[in-house]
C-alpha positions as CSV (number, residue, x, y, z in Angstrom):
1,M,-20.7,10.4,-4.3
2,Q,-17.1,11.7,-3.9
3,R,-15.0,9.9,-1.4
4,K,-12.9,11.7,1.2
5,W,-9.6,10.8,-0.4
6,Q,-10.6,11.4,-4.0
7,P,-8.6,14.7,-4.3
8,V,-5.5,12.8,-3.2
9,R,-6.2,10.0,-5.7
10,S,-6.7,12.5,-8.4
11,A,-3.4,14.2,-7.7
12,F,-1.5,11.0,-8.4
13,I,-3.4,9.7,-11.5
14,P,-2.2,12.2,-14.1
15,S,1.5,11.8,-13.2
16,R,1.7,8.0,-13.2
17,E,4.3,7.9,-16.0
18,P,7.1,7.9,-15.3
19,R,6.3,6.2,-12.0
20,L,8.0,7.7,-9.0
21,K,9.0,5.3,-6.3
22,P,6.9,6.6,-3.4
23,Q,3.9,7.3,-5.6
24,G,2.5,3.8,-5.6
25,N,2.7,3.5,-1.9
26,N,1.0,6.9,-1.3
27,L,-1.7,6.3,-3.9
28,G,-2.2,2.8,-2.3
29,L,-2.8,4.5,1.1
30,A,-5.3,6.9,-0.3
31,L,-7.2,4.0,-2.0
32,L,-7.1,1.9,1.1
33,H,-8.5,4.8,3.2
34,D,-11.3,5.1,0.6
35,G,-12.1,1.4,1.1
36,D,-10.7,0.3,-2.3
37,W,-8.4,-2.4,-1.1
38,R,-8.4,-4.2,-4.5
39,Q,-6.8,-1.2,-6.2
40,S,-4.6,-0.4,-3.2
41,I,-3.1,-3.9,-3.4
42,E,-2.1,-3.3,-7.0
43,E,-0.5,0.0,-6.1
44,F,1.4,-1.5,-3.2
45,Q,2.6,-4.4,-5.4
46,E,3.7,-1.9,-8.0
47,A,5.6,0.1,-5.4
48,L,7.3,-3.1,-4.3
49,R,8.2,-4.0,-7.9
50,L,10.0,-0.7,-8.1
51,E,11.5,-0.9,-4.6
52,P,11.4,-4.4,-3.2
53,N,12.9,-3.5,0.1
54,N,10.4,-0.7,0.9
55,A,9.3,-1.6,4.4
56,A,6.3,0.8,4.4
57,A,5.0,-0.7,1.2
58,H,5.2,-4.2,2.6
59,Y,3.4,-3.0,5.8
60,N,0.7,-1.2,3.8
61,L,0.2,-4.2,1.5
62,G,-0.3,-6.3,4.7
63,L,-3.0,-3.8,5.8
64,A,-4.8,-4.1,2.4
65,L,-4.5,-7.9,2.4
66,R,-5.9,-8.0,5.9
67,E,-8.9,-5.9,4.7
68,K,-9.3,-8.4,1.9
69,G,-9.5,-11.3,4.4
70,E,-6.1,-12.8,3.5
71,A,-4.7,-13.2,7.0
72,G,-1.8,-15.4,6.0
73,A,-0.6,-13.2,3.2
74,A,-1.0,-10.2,5.4
75,S,1.0,-11.7,8.2
76,A,3.9,-12.5,5.7
77,E,3.9,-8.9,4.6
78,F,4.0,-7.6,8.2
79,Q,6.9,-10.0,8.9
80,R,8.8,-8.8,5.9
81,A,8.2,-5.2,6.9
82,K,9.5,-5.9,10.4
83,E,12.6,-7.6,8.9
84,L,13.3,-4.5,6.9
85,D,12.4,-2.0,9.6
86,P,12.4,-3.5,13.2
87,S,10.4,-0.4,14.4
88,L,7.3,-1.6,12.5
89,R,4.9,-3.8,14.4
90,P,1.9,-5.6,13.1
91,P,-1.3,-3.9,13.9
92,Q,-3.4,-5.2,16.8
């Protein structure tokens, strides 16, 4: 069964080297929307390795960690995202 976001995922996979900064965050979002929070966490972490002050990647990592059931880690990521970009608010 093909998932809804599979075409988006496929668009990123062939071009992963060299890694572009926004790529990990965008691929992570596609994976998260597909319900693959494990792989999305890896992509968000890779995005943050390349760009540690990426507020969106911290926020999205928080979403993935929340899906995993790691509320404390998710809260820390939401807090870091808010520190970097005060317009970001933790989800309700």
